[in-house]
N, C-alpha and C positions, 0 to 999 in steps of 0.2 A: 523501454527504449524510445527513440524519437521519430517524428514526422511534422506537418504544418497546416495554416488556415486557408480556406477557400471562400470565394464570394458566394458560391451557390453550388448545390449538388449537381445541377444540370449542366454546369460548365464542363468544357473539355479539360482533360488533365494537362496542365501547363506547368511542369515543375521548374524549380529554380535551376539555374545553370551551375555546373560544377565549378568549384573554386580552385585556384591554384593550391597545391599542397605546400605545407609549411617546409621551410628549408631544412635539409637533413641535419645541419649543424646547429639549428636553433631548437627551441622547445616545440614539441608536437602540437601543443595547445597553448594559445596565448590570446590576450585581449588588448585592443588599443587602449591607450592611457585613459581617456574619458570613461570608457566602458569598464576598465579595470577598477577605477575608483568607485564606480557605482556597484560593481560586483563585490568589492571588499566591504562597502558600507552595508549592502544587503546581507552579506554573510554575518557581519556583526549584529545587525538587527535580528536576524533569524536565530542566531546563537543565544542572544539574550531572551528572546521569546521562548525558546526551548527550555532554557534554564528556569525561567520564571514559571512556565507551564508545568514543568516537572515537579518543582517544589509545591506549587499550588495544588497539584493533583493529590498530594499527600496531605497538605495542610487543610484543604477543604473537607476531606473525609474526617480528619481529626476534629474539625469544628462541628461537623454534623453529629459526631458522637459526643464530644466534650460539652457542647451546648445543649445536649439531650434532645436535639430535634428528631433524631431517629427514634428515641424512646417515645417522644410525643406522638409521632406518626403511628407507632405501634399501638399505643393506647387508644388513639383515635380509631384505628381500624378495628380494634377489639370491641369498642363501644358500638360501632356501626353494625358489625356482623359477628356472628358466633362461629360459623364454619371457617377453619383456617384458610381454605383455598380462596374464600371470598375476601378474607382479610388481606391476602396477598395481592388481590386485584386492586386494593385500595393503597396499601403500603408501598408497593414497588413503584407504581407510577408517581406517587408523591416524592419519593427519594430521587427518582430519575429526573423529574422536572426540576427539583431543587438543585441537583448537581449540575445540570445543564445550564441553569441560570447563573450559578456561581462561576461557571467557566465561560459564560457569554462574553465578558470583557476581553478575554484572551482571543476568543474567536473573532471578535470585532477588530482587534489589533492585527491579527494575522491577515484578514482581508484588506485592511487599510494598507499594510505593507505591500501586499500584492498589487494594489491599485497604484500606490506611490511609485513603485519601481516598474510599472508597465507590464507586469506579469499577468495581471488579471484585468479583464475589461467588463466583468460582470457588475451591473449596477446594484446599488444597495437593496432595492425592492426585490430583485430576483435572488440576490444572495440571501435575504431574509426568508424568502419562500423555501429555498433549498435548506436553510437551517431548520425551518419548521418541519419540513418533510423528514429531515434527519432525526429530529426529536420524535416524530411519530413512529418511524421505523424502530428507533431505539426503545420506545415504550413497548411496542409489540414483542420484540425479541427479548428484552430484559424481563418482562412480565412472564413470558413463557418459560425461559430458562430459570429465572429466580423461583418461580412456583414449583417447578420440577425439582430443583435443588433442595428447597425447603421441605418438600414432601418426603424426600429421601432422608434428610437430616432427622426428621421426626420419627421415621420408622426404622432407621439404622444408624443411631447416633455414633457408633464406634467404627462403622465401615462405610459411612456415607460417601467418602472420597472415592472408594473403589467402585461402588454401584453407580455413582454419578458419572464417573469416567466411562464406564461401560455404556451407559445410556447416551453419553455425549458423542460417542463415535458416529452413530448414524445421524445425529444432529449436525455434526461437522460436515459430513458428506452431503447432507441435504442442503446445508447452507451454501457450500461451494457450487452445488448444482443449480440452485434457484437464483443465485446472485445475478448472473448475466441475463436471466429471463425475467425477473420480477423487480429486483432492487435497483440495478444499474439504470434501467430505462426510466426510473422515477426522477433521475437527476440529469440525464443526458439523452440526446436523440441519436439513434443508431439506424443504419440501413445497410443492406448488403453492399459490399464493395463493388460487386459486378453491376449494380444499378447505375452508378455514376462513372465508374472507371473500368469498363470491361477490358480495355487494352492493357491496363495495369494488371488485372487478374491473370491475363494470359502470360505476362512476364513472370508473375509470382508463381504460376504453376510450373514454370521451368525450374525454379528453385525447389519447389515441393518435389518434383520428379527426381531431382538429383539426390534429395534426402532419402528417397525410398519410402517416405511417409505418404499417407493419403489424407489430404485435407480438401474436402469439397469446397467449391467456391461459395456455397451458402453458409460456410463456417468462417468466412472472411467478412469482417464488418468495418464500416466507416463510422467513426464517432465524430459528431459535429462539435468538436472542442472549441472552435473559433467563436462560438457564441459566448464563451466565458473566459478564455485564456489565450495568450499569445505563445505559450510554451508548446514544445513538441513531445510526443510520446507515442508508444504503442505497447500492447501487452497481450498476454495469454490469460484467459480466464475460463471458468467453468469446469465441468467434470462429465465424462461420458458423452452423451448426446448433446449436452449444453456447452461442450468445450469449443472455444473459438479464438481466433486471432483478431484483435481489434486495433485498428490504425486510426490515429487522430487526423482529422482533415488538415490541421495546422502543419503536420509533418509532410503531407503530400504537397502543400502549397510551397513550402520553403526548402524542400529537399530535391536534389537531382534524382533522375530515375535510378541510377546506380546506388545512390544512398538509400533510396526506398527499399531496394532489394537487400541491402545489407541489414537495414533495420528489421525487415521481415525475416531475414535469415537468423538474426538474433532471437526473435520471438519464436521462430520455428524450432530453434535449438531447445528452448524451454519445452516445447511440445514434444519433440522427438526424444529428448533425454528424460522425460517423465517428471519434470520438476513439480508439477501440480500434485501428482500422486506422492512423490517423495516428500513434498512439503506437508501433505496431510499426515504421513507416517511420522515425520519428525515432530509435527505439532501434537500428534496423539501421545507420543512418548513424553514430550515436555509437559503436556497437560497432566499426565499421570503423576509425574514427579512433583509438579506444582500443587496438585490437589493434596497429595500426601503431606507436603510441607505445610500447606495452608491449614490442614486439619490440626496439626500439632501446634502451630503458631496461634491459631484462633483460640484454642483451648487455653493456652497460656495467657493470652491477652484478656480473655474473659475472667480467668481466675484473678488476675491482678487489677483489672480496671472495670470489670463488669458492674460492680456496685456503683462506682463513680459515674459510669455511663447509664446507669439505671437499666441494665440488661439483666433480666432474671435468670437466663440460662441459654443453652444452645438452641432451644426451641422457640426463643423469642425472635420475632421478625427482625429486630435490630441487629441480630447476629449477621444478617446479610451485609450490612454496612461494614462490619468488622472484616468479613471475608473480602469485600471489595478493597479495603485498606491493605490487607495482606497481599492480594493479587496485584495491586498497583505497585507495591514495593518490590515484589518478586519480578514484575515486568521490567521495572527500572533497572534492577540489579542484573538481570539476565540479558539486558539489551545488547551489551557487547558481544555475547556469544551468538545470539540470534542474528545480529547484523554481520558478524564475521562469516557465518554460514551463508547468508544472503549474498555477501560480496563474492564469495567463492562461486556460488551458483551463477551470478551475473557475469563474472569473468569467463566462466566456462561457456556461457551463451555467446559472449563476444568472440571467443575462439571459434565456436561452431559457425557463427554468422559469417566470419571472414573466410572460413574454409568452404562453406556450402556455395558461396558465390564465385569460387575460383573456376575459371573457364567460362563464366557467364558474363562477368564484367571484366573490363580490360585490366584494371589494377585494383585488386581487393584491398591492398594496404592503403593506397591513397584514398579509396572510397571510404574506408572505415575512419581514417583520420579526418577527412572532410566532414563526415557525419557527426563525429564527436565535436569538432570545431563549431559546427552550426548549432548543435544541441546546447553546447556551453554558452555560446553567445546569446541565444534566445532565452536561456534560463538564468543568465548572469551568474554562471558558476565561476567562483574564484579559482585561478590556477594554483593558489597557495592556501588550501584550507588548513585550519588548525588540526594538527595530528590527533589531539585528544578528542575533538569532535568527530573526526573520521572514525576513530576507534569506537566511540560510544554510540554514534547516531547514524552513520552512513550505511545504508543497505545496498548501495552500489559503490564500486571503487570510484575514487575521484576522477573527474573527466580528464585531467591532465595525465593521470596514470593509464587510463584506458587508451587515450590517444597515443601515448608513448609506446605502449605495448603493441598497438595495431601497426604503427610505423615500422617496428622492428620484427614483427612476426611474419616470416615467410617460410613456411615448412616445405614449399615446393622447390626451393633452391637445392642444389646438390648437397647431399648430406643431411637435408632436413627431413623431418618425420611428421606428417599431418597427424593430428590427434584423433580425428573422427572419420577420415576418408582415406582410402587406399591411394598411394601416390601413383 
């Protein structure tokens, strides 16, 4: 969800003023003509980038296999070292680096689009350093997971998918736990929200109290997004003691106080409704099914193309690239299902956010609509997205839909029924 940029953490909180609500007989979310043209152009550019990137994700892996680069890396690793685990320390980083370089032009194009439309303000040297850090993180994680997977494949060739799934569960939990503690700070600066905005924390605690939840102020963080972007956001991350609500400083700068409470209420909804835990459970179930499918598809691909790709068998390191190909295709095919679930979860958080601020802000409906209007304007979200792209790629409902629902949702009126709070 959304928020905005600040000139410095030590400044007093001076949020934007509330805007007039859209007319009841007009669209709940709209853009002025010049901005609408830019939003539609951005939408077209991003759709093309997604389509090209999706195709290239598959084609690049087929090239690595078809041109026998994977087989060459496997033979190189075998010549350098005898122990299989040492070979993995050679093979996996070579494949990861190659694939990242093959996708670098698309990454460059994506950042260029962000700069061209004013969504990003990160200069190219800083972006390059972030890209390099991302590569290093990917090398560490991929080498760890790939080595573990291949060890299981060697020792349990017919049941590796089940054993790897069982071992992946604690890895998933560990990943969610350490991400806000170790990985996220590599790319952005965080500080306790109470350090620079103690008066805002006091207001947020009102919302927390109404929810019945307990979120200590030291679990509320400010992210200095304004160093890199003009967009607005907030999110919930972590697990257990690392769980936290993060608000972008851009959201605070450009949003009114009531809008900040609604944004926080949305993220609080994720917290209260257990969306992180539910997401882990859904992800674990999807991973089990995906691994079982990958096991059978990989065997078929090796039987049909193994000789052409110069892959001797399932215990050849090159098999990892075949698995990557299968997982990539499965991810693309299953995206509509995953995104439909995500849109439902985000819609539910919108409902919670609007209900939890009832009685704390004067007009929750107008506040939510204003928040979506501001978020859409800052992100150049088109009011008329392609339905096919919404179906396949949107993990949030379109801004126009969210604003329209917020304007019409008033469960406190006579005959209404709040979903999460007693009337």
